[in-house]
N, C-alpha and C positions, 0 to 999 in steps of 0.2 A: 300649706306646706312651707311657704315662705316665712310665715310668722314663727314657725318652730326653729328655723335656721337662724333667724336674726338674734334671738337671745343667746344662742350658743356662740355665735360670732362675737357678740358683745362680751360674753364671759371670757372668751379667748383673748380679746383685746385688753380687757381689764387685767387678765393674768400676765400678759406681756408687759403692760405698763407697770405692774407691781414688780416684776423682775427688773425692769429698767430702773425703777426707784431704788431697788435693793443694790444694784451695781453702782449707782451713783453714790449711795450712802457708804458703800465699801470704799469707793475711791476717796471720799472725803476723810474717812477714818485712816486709811493708809497714808494719805498726804499729811494729815495732822500728826500722826504718831511718828512715822519714819522720817519724813522730810523736815517738818518744822522742828520737831524735837531734837533731831540731830544737828540741824543748823545752829540751834542754841547751844548744843554740846560743844561745838567747835570753839565758841567763845570762852567756854569755861574750862576746857581741857585741851592741852596741846599734845598730850601723849596719844600715840596711835591714831593719828588723824586719818590714816588710810582706811581704818575700820569704819570710822564715822562717815567718810566719803562714800564707801561701798554701801552703807545702809541708806544714804541719801539717794544714790543711784537706783538701788532696789526699790526705794519708795517711789521715785519718779516712774519707774517702769510699772510698778503695781498700780499706781494712780492712772497712768495712761491706758493700761490694758483694761482696767475696770470701767473707765469712762468710755472706751471704745465698745465694750460689750453693751453698755447702756445705750450708746448711740445706735448700734446695730439693732438692738431690740426695739427701740423707738422707731427706727426707719422701717422695720418689718411691719409694724402696726399701721403705718400710714398707707 
């Protein structure tokens, strides 16, 4: 009976680790596109800086929230 439960627990752990990797990848994408891309835009465009700054703030928020989701998923598997 114990042998049957162990592979199922391992499969659930692998699934949670896969979700954690997914959320970390999303965090990297959000950071790269919204934050880094718009920081570069500040240097090339002085018009409507408030829009660029809003996108940077949204990017930071998205990055932090995705990273927290990944951290919580990893924490649950431990």
